N, CA, C and O atoms as a CHARMM CRD file, in Angstrom:
* protein
*
  292
    1    1 MET  N     89.90100 -96.09900 -32.31900 PROA 1      0.00000
    2    1 MET  CA    89.53100 -94.56000 -32.57700 PROA 1      0.00000
    3    1 MET  C     89.91500 -93.69700 -33.50800 PROA 1      0.00000
    4    1 MET  O     91.11200 -93.75400 -33.79300 PROA 1      0.00000
    5    2 GLN  N     89.20200 -92.83300 -34.12900 PROA 2      0.00000
    6    2 GLN  CA    90.07000 -92.09600 -34.74400 PROA 2      0.00000
    7    2 GLN  C     90.27900 -90.78400 -34.51700 PROA 2      0.00000
    8    2 GLN  O     89.44600 -90.14800 -33.87200 PROA 2      0.00000
    9    3 LEU  N     91.37000 -90.21400 -34.99100 PROA 3      0.00000
   10    3 LEU  CA    92.21400 -89.19200 -34.61300 PROA 3      0.00000
   11    3 LEU  C     92.27400 -88.48500 -35.45700 PROA 3      0.00000
   12    3 LEU  O     92.71000 -88.69300 -36.58900 PROA 3      0.00000
   13    4 LEU  N     91.70500 -87.25300 -34.87400 PROA 4      0.00000
   14    4 LEU  CA    91.24600 -86.01900 -36.17500 PROA 4      0.00000
   15    4 LEU  C     92.26600 -85.17200 -35.66700 PROA 4      0.00000
   16    4 LEU  O     92.55300 -85.06100 -34.47500 PROA 4      0.00000
   17    5 HSD  N     93.22300 -84.11500 -37.35100 PROA 5      0.00000
   18    5 HSD  CA    94.19200 -83.26200 -36.93700 PROA 5      0.00000
   19    5 HSD  C     93.79700 -82.15700 -37.46000 PROA 5      0.00000
   20    5 HSD  O     93.11600 -82.53700 -38.41300 PROA 5      0.00000
   21    6 LEU  N     93.78500 -81.00600 -37.45000 PROA 6      0.00000
   22    6 LEU  CA    93.35100 -79.60000 -38.02100 PROA 6      0.00000
   23    6 LEU  C     94.69900 -78.92600 -38.24700 PROA 6      0.00000
   24    6 LEU  O     95.61700 -78.62400 -37.48400 PROA 6      0.00000
   25    7 VAL  N     94.46200 -78.76800 -39.82500 PROA 7      0.00000
   26    7 VAL  CA    95.87300 -77.68200 -40.02100 PROA 7      0.00000
   27    7 VAL  C     95.02500 -76.36200 -40.24400 PROA 7      0.00000
   28    7 VAL  O     93.84200 -76.40700 -40.58100 PROA 7      0.00000
   29    8 MET  N     95.71800 -75.18500 -40.03100 PROA 8      0.00000
   30    8 MET  CA    95.27500 -73.76200 -40.04900 PROA 8      0.00000
   31    8 MET  C     96.19500 -72.72300 -39.82500 PROA 8      0.00000
   32    8 MET  O     97.00300 -72.85600 -38.90600 PROA 8      0.00000
   33    9 GLY  N     96.20200 -71.63800 -40.56800 PROA 9      0.00000
   34    9 GLY  CA    97.19400 -70.65600 -40.38600 PROA 9      0.00000
   35    9 GLY  C     96.71300 -69.66200 -40.20800 PROA 9      0.00000
   36    9 GLY  O     95.55500 -69.49700 -39.82500 PROA 9      0.00000
   37   10 GLY  N     97.81800 -68.48900 -40.54800 PROA 10     0.00000
   38   10 GLY  CA    97.25500 -67.06300 -40.91500 PROA 10     0.00000
   39   10 GLY  C     98.12900 -66.27700 -40.38300 PROA 10     0.00000
   40   10 GLY  O     99.05600 -66.69900 -39.69200 PROA 10     0.00000
   41   11 ARG  N     97.90300 -64.88700 -40.68000 PROA 11     0.00000
   42   11 ARG  CA    99.04000 -63.96500 -39.78700 PROA 11     0.00000
   43   11 ARG  C     98.96400 -63.87600 -38.01300 PROA 11     0.00000
   44   11 ARG  O     97.98200 -64.00700 -37.28300 PROA 11     0.00000
   45   12 VAL  N    100.09500 -63.66000 -37.73900 PROA 12     0.00000
   46   12 VAL  CA    99.96900 -63.63900 -36.20400 PROA 12     0.00000
   47   12 VAL  C    100.55600 -62.66700 -35.92400 PROA 12     0.00000
   48   12 VAL  O    101.31500 -62.29300 -36.81900 PROA 12     0.00000
   49   13 LYS  N    100.53300 -61.76100 -34.59400 PROA 13     0.00000
   50   13 LYS  CA   100.60600 -60.31000 -34.21800 PROA 13     0.00000
   51   13 LYS  C    102.01300 -60.40100 -33.72600 PROA 13     0.00000
   52   13 LYS  O    102.57000 -59.35100 -34.04700 PROA 13     0.00000
   53   14 ASN  N    102.83000 -61.18500 -33.09300 PROA 14     0.00000
   54   14 ASN  CA   104.03800 -61.45800 -33.20400 PROA 14     0.00000
   55   14 ASN  C    104.46400 -62.89300 -33.63500 PROA 14     0.00000
   56   14 ASN  O    103.73600 -63.88300 -33.57000 PROA 14     0.00000
   57   15 PRO  N    106.03500 -62.85300 -34.18500 PROA 15     0.00000
   58   15 PRO  CA   105.95700 -64.43200 -34.47800 PROA 15     0.00000
   59   15 PRO  C    106.21900 -65.16700 -33.44500 PROA 15     0.00000
   60   15 PRO  O    106.03500 -66.32600 -33.81700 PROA 15     0.00000
   61   16 GLN  N    106.64700 -65.15500 -32.00900 PROA 16     0.00000
   62   16 GLN  CA   106.94100 -65.86100 -31.58300 PROA 16     0.00000
   63   16 GLN  C    105.61900 -66.20200 -30.52200 PROA 16     0.00000
   64   16 GLN  O    105.81100 -66.64000 -29.38800 PROA 16     0.00000
   65   17 SER  N    104.43500 -65.96500 -31.00600 PROA 17     0.00000
   66   17 SER  CA   103.06600 -66.30400 -30.11100 PROA 17     0.00000
   67   17 SER  C    102.20000 -67.02400 -31.58200 PROA 17     0.00000
   68   17 SER  O    102.41200 -67.30000 -32.76300 PROA 17     0.00000
   69   18 LEU  N    101.42000 -67.06400 -30.83000 PROA 18     0.00000
   70   18 LEU  CA   100.19000 -68.06300 -31.90200 PROA 18     0.00000
   71   18 LEU  C     98.77500 -66.76300 -31.99900 PROA 18     0.00000
   72   18 LEU  O     97.72300 -67.03100 -32.58000 PROA 18     0.00000
   73   19 GLU  N     98.96700 -65.73800 -31.48900 PROA 19     0.00000
   74   19 GLU  CA    97.91200 -64.89500 -31.43200 PROA 19     0.00000
   75   19 GLU  C     97.44400 -64.31200 -32.40700 PROA 19     0.00000
   76   19 GLU  O     97.96900 -63.27600 -32.81500 PROA 19     0.00000
   77   20 PHE  N     96.08000 -64.98400 -33.14100 PROA 20     0.00000
   78   20 PHE  CA    96.35500 -64.36600 -34.64900 PROA 20     0.00000
   79   20 PHE  C     95.53800 -63.15900 -34.89800 PROA 20     0.00000
   80   20 PHE  O     94.45500 -63.02300 -34.32800 PROA 20     0.00000
   81   21 GLU  N     96.13800 -62.01700 -35.96200 PROA 21     0.00000
   82   21 GLU  CA    95.48900 -60.89700 -36.21600 PROA 21     0.00000
   83   21 GLU  C     94.56900 -60.63200 -36.20900 PROA 21     0.00000
   84   21 GLU  O     94.07200 -59.79500 -35.45500 PROA 21     0.00000
   85   22 ASP  N     93.81800 -61.49100 -37.36700 PROA 22     0.00000
   86   22 ASP  CA    92.38400 -61.62800 -37.65400 PROA 22     0.00000
   87   22 ASP  C     91.93700 -63.02100 -38.01600 PROA 22     0.00000
   88   22 ASP  O     92.41600 -63.75200 -38.88200 PROA 22     0.00000
   89   23 LEU  N     91.11400 -63.21300 -37.34400 PROA 23     0.00000
   90   23 LEU  CA    89.90400 -64.84500 -37.09700 PROA 23     0.00000
   91   23 LEU  C     88.82400 -65.06000 -38.15800 PROA 23     0.00000
   92   23 LEU  O     88.08700 -66.03700 -38.29000 PROA 23     0.00000
   93   24 THR  N     88.90800 -63.58200 -39.11900 PROA 24     0.00000
   94   24 THR  CA    88.06300 -63.66100 -40.13000 PROA 24     0.00000
   95   24 THR  C     89.00800 -64.21200 -41.41700 PROA 24     0.00000
   96   24 THR  O     88.51200 -64.84000 -42.35200 PROA 24     0.00000
   97   25 LYS  N     90.22200 -63.93200 -41.34000 PROA 25     0.00000
   98   25 LYS  CA    91.00400 -64.63700 -42.49000 PROA 25     0.00000
   99   25 LYS  C     92.12200 -65.67300 -42.30700 PROA 25     0.00000
  100   25 LYS  O     93.13600 -65.80500 -42.99200 PROA 25     0.00000
  101   26 ILE  N     91.66600 -66.48500 -41.07900 PROA 26     0.00000
  102   26 ILE  CA    92.28900 -68.02700 -40.80400 PROA 26     0.00000
  103   26 ILE  C     92.30900 -68.40200 -42.13400 PROA 26     0.00000
  104   26 ILE  O     91.65400 -67.80300 -42.98700 PROA 26     0.00000
  105   27 ASP  N     92.97600 -69.29800 -42.35400 PROA 27     0.00000
  106   27 ASP  CA    93.12900 -70.48700 -43.28600 PROA 27     0.00000
  107   27 ASP  C     92.89600 -71.44200 -42.59900 PROA 27     0.00000
  108   27 ASP  O     93.54400 -71.69000 -41.58200 PROA 27     0.00000
  109   28 LEU  N     91.69300 -72.32700 -43.13200 PROA 28     0.00000
  110   28 LEU  CA    91.41900 -73.48400 -42.65900 PROA 28     0.00000
  111   28 LEU  C     92.00700 -74.40500 -43.72600 PROA 28     0.00000
  112   28 LEU  O     91.43000 -74.59300 -44.79700 PROA 28     0.00000
  113   29 VAL  N     93.14600 -74.96200 -43.41100 PROA 29     0.00000
  114   29 VAL  CA    93.67800 -75.92300 -44.68600 PROA 29     0.00000
  115   29 VAL  C     92.71100 -77.07500 -44.36100 PROA 29     0.00000
  116   29 VAL  O     91.88600 -77.17100 -45.27000 PROA 29     0.00000
  117   30 GLY  N     92.57800 -77.70800 -43.68300 PROA 30     0.00000
  118   30 GLY  CA    91.58400 -79.35700 -43.59900 PROA 30     0.00000
  119   30 GLY  C     91.85200 -79.96700 -42.07200 PROA 30     0.00000
  120   30 GLY  O     92.40100 -79.51700 -41.06700 PROA 30     0.00000
  121   31 VAL  N     91.29200 -81.02000 -42.35400 PROA 31     0.00000
  122   31 VAL  CA    91.16900 -81.86200 -41.11100 PROA 31     0.00000
  123   31 VAL  C     91.81800 -83.31000 -41.50800 PROA 31     0.00000
  124   31 VAL  O     91.22200 -83.46000 -42.57500 PROA 31     0.00000
  125   32 TYR  N     92.41100 -84.16300 -41.41400 PROA 32     0.00000
  126   32 TYR  CA    93.08100 -85.16300 -41.69200 PROA 32     0.00000
  127   32 TYR  C     93.01200 -86.20200 -40.71300 PROA 32     0.00000
  128   32 TYR  O     92.90300 -85.95300 -39.51200 PROA 32     0.00000
  129   33 GLY  N     93.08400 -87.62000 -41.28900 PROA 33     0.00000
  130   33 GLY  CA    92.73300 -88.58900 -40.08200 PROA 33     0.00000
  131   33 GLY  C     94.22100 -89.34600 -39.27400 PROA 33     0.00000
  132   33 GLY  O     94.17300 -90.14200 -38.33700 PROA 33     0.00000
  133   34 THR  N     95.51300 -88.81300 -39.97300 PROA 34     0.00000
  134   34 THR  CA    96.29600 -89.23700 -39.48300 PROA 34     0.00000
  135   34 THR  C     97.43800 -88.08300 -39.34000 PROA 34     0.00000
  136   34 THR  O     97.47500 -87.24500 -40.24000 PROA 34     0.00000
  137   35 TYR  N     98.23100 -87.99800 -38.43000 PROA 35     0.00000
  138   35 TYR  CA    99.20800 -86.98900 -38.19600 PROA 35     0.00000
  139   35 TYR  C    100.18400 -86.70600 -39.28400 PROA 35     0.00000
  140   35 TYR  O    100.70300 -85.61600 -39.52800 PROA 35     0.00000
  141   36 ALA  N    100.34800 -87.74800 -39.85600 PROA 36     0.00000
  142   36 ALA  CA   101.63600 -87.95300 -41.17100 PROA 36     0.00000
  143   36 ALA  C    100.41200 -87.21800 -42.07500 PROA 36     0.00000
  144   36 ALA  O    101.21100 -86.57100 -42.75200 PROA 36     0.00000
  145   37 GLU  N     99.40200 -86.90300 -42.49500 PROA 37     0.00000
  146   37 GLU  CA    98.77900 -86.41000 -43.76500 PROA 37     0.00000
  147   37 GLU  C     98.60500 -85.17700 -43.29500 PROA 37     0.00000
  148   37 GLU  O     98.78900 -84.37900 -44.21400 PROA 37     0.00000
  149   38 ALA  N     98.23700 -84.45200 -41.92900 PROA 38     0.00000
  150   38 ALA  CA    98.52900 -83.79800 -41.61200 PROA 38     0.00000
  151   38 ALA  C     99.37900 -82.65500 -41.78700 PROA 38     0.00000
  152   38 ALA  O     99.15200 -81.54700 -42.27400 PROA 38     0.00000
  153   39 GLU  N    100.85700 -83.38900 -41.06500 PROA 39     0.00000
  154   39 GLU  CA   101.96700 -82.90600 -41.18400 PROA 39     0.00000
  155   39 GLU  C    102.28800 -82.25800 -42.60900 PROA 39     0.00000
  156   39 GLU  O    102.77200 -81.12600 -42.62800 PROA 39     0.00000
  157   40 GLU  N    102.02100 -82.97700 -43.87500 PROA 40     0.00000
  158   40 GLU  CA   102.35600 -82.81700 -45.41400 PROA 40     0.00000
  159   40 GLU  C    101.57900 -81.78500 -45.68200 PROA 40     0.00000
  160   40 GLU  O    102.17600 -80.78500 -46.07900 PROA 40     0.00000
  161   41 ALA  N    100.27100 -81.70800 -45.57600 PROA 41     0.00000
  162   41 ALA  CA    99.49600 -80.88800 -45.65500 PROA 41     0.00000
  163   41 ALA  C    100.11700 -79.12000 -44.82600 PROA 41     0.00000
  164   41 ALA  O    100.17700 -78.02700 -45.38800 PROA 41     0.00000
  165   42 TRP  N    100.47300 -79.46400 -43.40500 PROA 42     0.00000
  166   42 TRP  CA   101.06300 -78.37900 -42.46300 PROA 42     0.00000
  167   42 TRP  C    102.69800 -77.58600 -43.79200 PROA 42     0.00000
  168   42 TRP  O    103.11900 -76.45600 -44.03900 PROA 42     0.00000
  169   43 ARG  N    103.06300 -79.02100 -44.25300 PROA 43     0.00000
  170   43 ARG  CA   104.65800 -78.41700 -44.43800 PROA 43     0.00000
  171   43 ARG  C    104.48400 -77.66100 -45.84200 PROA 43     0.00000
  172   43 ARG  O    105.16800 -76.68400 -46.14900 PROA 43     0.00000
  173   44 SER  N    103.47000 -78.23400 -46.67800 PROA 44     0.00000
  174   44 SER  CA   102.70000 -77.48600 -47.61800 PROA 44     0.00000
  175   44 SER  C    102.74900 -76.29100 -47.43900 PROA 44     0.00000
  176   44 SER  O    103.53300 -75.63700 -48.12700 PROA 44     0.00000
  177   45 HSD  N    102.18200 -75.84500 -46.76800 PROA 45     0.00000
  178   45 HSD  CA   101.22400 -74.16100 -46.76400 PROA 45     0.00000
  179   45 HSD  C    102.48100 -73.43100 -45.99600 PROA 45     0.00000
  180   45 HSD  O    102.85400 -72.28500 -46.24700 PROA 45     0.00000
  181   46 ALA  N    103.17500 -74.46300 -44.83300 PROA 46     0.00000
  182   46 ALA  CA   104.42600 -73.58400 -44.11200 PROA 46     0.00000
  183   46 ALA  C    105.39700 -73.41300 -44.86700 PROA 46     0.00000
  184   46 ALA  O    106.31100 -72.80600 -44.30800 PROA 46     0.00000
  185   47 GLN  N    105.57300 -73.66800 -45.82300 PROA 47     0.00000
  186   47 GLN  CA   106.82400 -73.49100 -46.88300 PROA 47     0.00000
  187   47 GLN  C    106.35100 -72.52600 -47.85200 PROA 47     0.00000
  188   47 GLN  O    107.05000 -71.56100 -48.16200 PROA 47     0.00000
  189   48 ARG  N    105.17700 -72.73400 -48.36000 PROA 48     0.00000
  190   48 ARG  CA   104.56300 -71.44100 -49.15200 PROA 48     0.00000
  191   48 ARG  C    104.90700 -70.04600 -48.66300 PROA 48     0.00000
  192   48 ARG  O    105.10700 -69.25700 -49.58600 PROA 48     0.00000
  193   49 THR  N    105.03600 -69.50600 -47.34000 PROA 49     0.00000
  194   49 THR  CA   105.06000 -68.70400 -46.59700 PROA 49     0.00000
  195   49 THR  C    106.34800 -68.72600 -45.70500 PROA 49     0.00000
  196   49 THR  O    106.35400 -67.78600 -44.91000 PROA 49     0.00000
  197   50 VAL  N    106.85600 -69.10800 -45.66700 PROA 50     0.00000
  198   50 VAL  CA   108.41900 -69.45300 -45.43800 PROA 50     0.00000
  199   50 VAL  C    108.95000 -68.06100 -45.20700 PROA 50     0.00000
  200   50 VAL  O    109.35800 -67.92200 -44.05400 PROA 50     0.00000
  201   51 ASP  N    109.07600 -66.87600 -46.04700 PROA 51     0.00000
  202   51 ASP  CA   109.67000 -65.64100 -46.03500 PROA 51     0.00000
  203   51 ASP  C    108.91800 -64.30500 -45.58100 PROA 51     0.00000
  204   51 ASP  O    109.17100 -63.10100 -45.60300 PROA 51     0.00000
  205   52 ASP  N    107.58100 -65.34600 -45.04400 PROA 52     0.00000
  206   52 ASP  CA   106.70500 -64.34300 -44.28900 PROA 52     0.00000
  207   52 ASP  C    107.06400 -64.39900 -42.29400 PROA 52     0.00000
  208   52 ASP  O    106.29100 -65.24300 -41.83800 PROA 52     0.00000
  209   53 ALA  N    107.47100 -64.11300 -41.75700 PROA 53     0.00000
  210   53 ALA  CA   107.72400 -64.11200 -39.97200 PROA 53     0.00000
  211   53 ALA  C    106.38800 -64.02100 -40.06400 PROA 53     0.00000
  212   53 ALA  O    106.32100 -64.06300 -41.29200 PROA 53     0.00000
  213   54 GLU  N    105.21600 -63.92300 -39.69400 PROA 54     0.00000
  214   54 GLU  CA   104.16000 -63.20000 -39.43300 PROA 54     0.00000
  215   54 GLU  C    102.98800 -63.94500 -39.73000 PROA 54     0.00000
  216   54 GLU  O    101.93100 -63.84500 -39.10700 PROA 54     0.00000
  217   55 MET  N    103.25800 -64.90200 -40.96600 PROA 55     0.00000
  218   55 MET  CA   102.24600 -66.04000 -41.34200 PROA 55     0.00000
  219   55 MET  C    103.13100 -67.24200 -40.76700 PROA 55     0.00000
  220   55 MET  O    104.30000 -67.54800 -41.00300 PROA 55     0.00000
  221   56 LYS  N    101.88500 -67.98500 -39.68700 PROA 56     0.00000
  222   56 LYS  CA   102.46700 -69.09700 -39.16400 PROA 56     0.00000
  223   56 LYS  C    101.07600 -70.30300 -39.35900 PROA 56     0.00000
  224   56 LYS  O     99.88100 -70.14000 -39.11200 PROA 56     0.00000
  225   57 TYR  N    101.78000 -71.47000 -39.87600 PROA 57     0.00000
  226   57 TYR  CA   100.12200 -72.58500 -39.89400 PROA 57     0.00000
  227   57 TYR  C    100.66500 -73.60700 -38.69000 PROA 57     0.00000
  228   57 TYR  O    101.80600 -73.93000 -38.35800 PROA 57     0.00000
  229   58 VAL  N     99.57100 -73.91200 -38.26700 PROA 58     0.00000
  230   58 VAL  CA    99.80300 -75.30000 -37.13700 PROA 58     0.00000
  231   58 VAL  C     98.88200 -76.28000 -37.22100 PROA 58     0.00000
  232   58 VAL  O     97.86000 -76.18200 -37.90000 PROA 58     0.00000
  233   59 ILE  N     99.25700 -77.46400 -36.40600 PROA 59     0.00000
  234   59 ILE  CA    98.41800 -78.74800 -36.56400 PROA 59     0.00000
  235   59 ILE  C     97.83500 -78.73400 -35.19100 PROA 59     0.00000
  236   59 ILE  O     98.58900 -78.55600 -34.23500 PROA 59     0.00000
  237   60 VAL  N     96.59200 -78.90200 -35.01900 PROA 60     0.00000
  238   60 VAL  CA    95.24200 -78.86700 -33.86500 PROA 60     0.00000
  239   60 VAL  C     95.19500 -80.13000 -33.71000 PROA 60     0.00000
  240   60 VAL  O     94.98300 -80.72900 -34.76400 PROA 60     0.00000
  241   61 HSD  N     95.36600 -81.08700 -32.35100 PROA 61     0.00000
  242   61 HSD  CA    94.93500 -82.61500 -32.43500 PROA 61     0.00000
  243   61 HSD  C     93.56500 -82.29400 -31.59500 PROA 61     0.00000
  244   61 HSD  O     93.35500 -81.86200 -30.46200 PROA 61     0.00000
  245   62 LEU  N     92.88900 -82.63100 -32.47800 PROA 62     0.00000
  246   62 LEU  CA    91.20700 -82.09300 -32.39300 PROA 62     0.00000
  247   62 LEU  C     90.94900 -83.36300 -31.43700 PROA 62     0.00000
  248   62 LEU  O     90.42000 -83.29000 -30.32800 PROA 62     0.00000
  249   63 HSD  N     91.38100 -84.46400 -32.01600 PROA 63     0.00000
  250   63 HSD  CA    91.03100 -85.82500 -31.11300 PROA 63     0.00000
  251   63 HSD  C     91.21400 -85.59000 -29.44200 PROA 63     0.00000
  252   63 HSD  O     90.44000 -86.13100 -28.65300 PROA 63     0.00000
  253   64 LYS  N     92.12900 -84.87400 -29.07600 PROA 64     0.00000
  254   64 LYS  CA    92.47300 -84.35600 -27.67600 PROA 64     0.00000
  255   64 LYS  C     91.62600 -83.18400 -27.33800 PROA 64     0.00000
  256   64 LYS  O     91.79900 -82.78500 -26.18700 PROA 64     0.00000
  257   65 LEU  N     90.83600 -82.59000 -27.97800 PROA 65     0.00000
  258   65 LEU  CA    90.13500 -81.75700 -27.48500 PROA 65     0.00000
  259   65 LEU  C     88.41500 -82.57700 -27.32600 PROA 65     0.00000
  260   65 LEU  O     87.62900 -82.43700 -26.38800 PROA 65     0.00000
  261   66 LEU  N     88.26000 -83.30200 -28.40600 PROA 66     0.00000
  262   66 LEU  CA    87.13100 -84.45100 -28.08600 PROA 66     0.00000
  263   66 LEU  C     86.92500 -85.32500 -26.89000 PROA 66     0.00000
  264   66 LEU  O     85.96100 -85.53800 -26.15500 PROA 66     0.00000
  265   67 GLU  N     88.48000 -85.87200 -26.95700 PROA 67     0.00000
  266   67 GLU  CA    88.15800 -86.80100 -25.91800 PROA 67     0.00000
  267   67 GLU  C     89.39700 -86.40500 -24.70600 PROA 67     0.00000
  268   67 GLU  O     90.22500 -87.31500 -24.74300 PROA 67     0.00000
  269   68 PRO  N     89.67600 -85.65900 -23.96200 PROA 68     0.00000
  270   68 PRO  CA    90.71900 -85.51000 -23.23900 PROA 68     0.00000
  271   68 PRO  C     91.70000 -86.95400 -23.04900 PROA 68     0.00000
  272   68 PRO  O     92.80300 -87.24800 -23.50900 PROA 68     0.00000
  273   69 LYS  N     90.86500 -87.59300 -22.26400 PROA 69     0.00000
  274   69 LYS  CA    91.56600 -88.65100 -21.94800 PROA 69     0.00000
  275   69 LYS  C     90.99000 -89.90600 -22.59400 PROA 69     0.00000
  276   69 LYS  O     89.84300 -90.32200 -22.43000 PROA 69     0.00000
  277   70 LEU  N     92.18900 -90.59300 -23.54600 PROA 70     0.00000
  278   70 LEU  CA    92.14500 -91.77000 -24.40900 PROA 70     0.00000
  279   70 LEU  C     92.21400 -92.84000 -23.27000 PROA 70     0.00000
  280   70 LEU  O     92.69200 -92.80900 -22.13600 PROA 70     0.00000
  281   71 PRO  N     91.49300 -93.89700 -24.06800 PROA 71     0.00000
  282   71 PRO  CA    91.74400 -95.09000 -23.02100 PROA 71     0.00000
  283   71 PRO  C     93.27400 -95.70800 -23.04200 PROA 71     0.00000
  284   71 PRO  O     94.02300 -95.61200 -24.01400 PROA 71     0.00000
  285   72 GLY  N     93.49900 -96.14600 -22.20500 PROA 72     0.00000
  286   72 GLY  CA    94.97200 -96.57400 -21.76100 PROA 72     0.00000
  287   72 GLY  C     96.42200 -95.67700 -21.40700 PROA 72     0.00000
  288   72 GLY  O     97.60600 -95.92500 -21.18000 PROA 72     0.00000
  289   73 GLU  N     95.08800 -93.90200 -21.56800 PROA 73     0.00000
  290   73 GLU  CA    96.22700 -93.03100 -20.89400 PROA 73     0.00000
  291   73 GLU  C     96.05000 -93.18200 -19.28900 PROA 73     0.00000
  292   73 GLU  O     96.81900 -92.59700 -18.52600 PROA 73     0.00000
């Protein structure tokens, strides 16, 4: 089974939350087939905005949304 990971980010209303200020300005970095690839992309983008507490990048496990119960779980 293919595992898909979405990397995205944007400005959040509160640095301790994941509520984005403006959904039209979300930075969709890309979709990756392994967590390692997604983490590399996430790290690259997150480090560019490390001094801006209101910018947040995340990894979304798309495969968990598409198939919540994987075989063997």
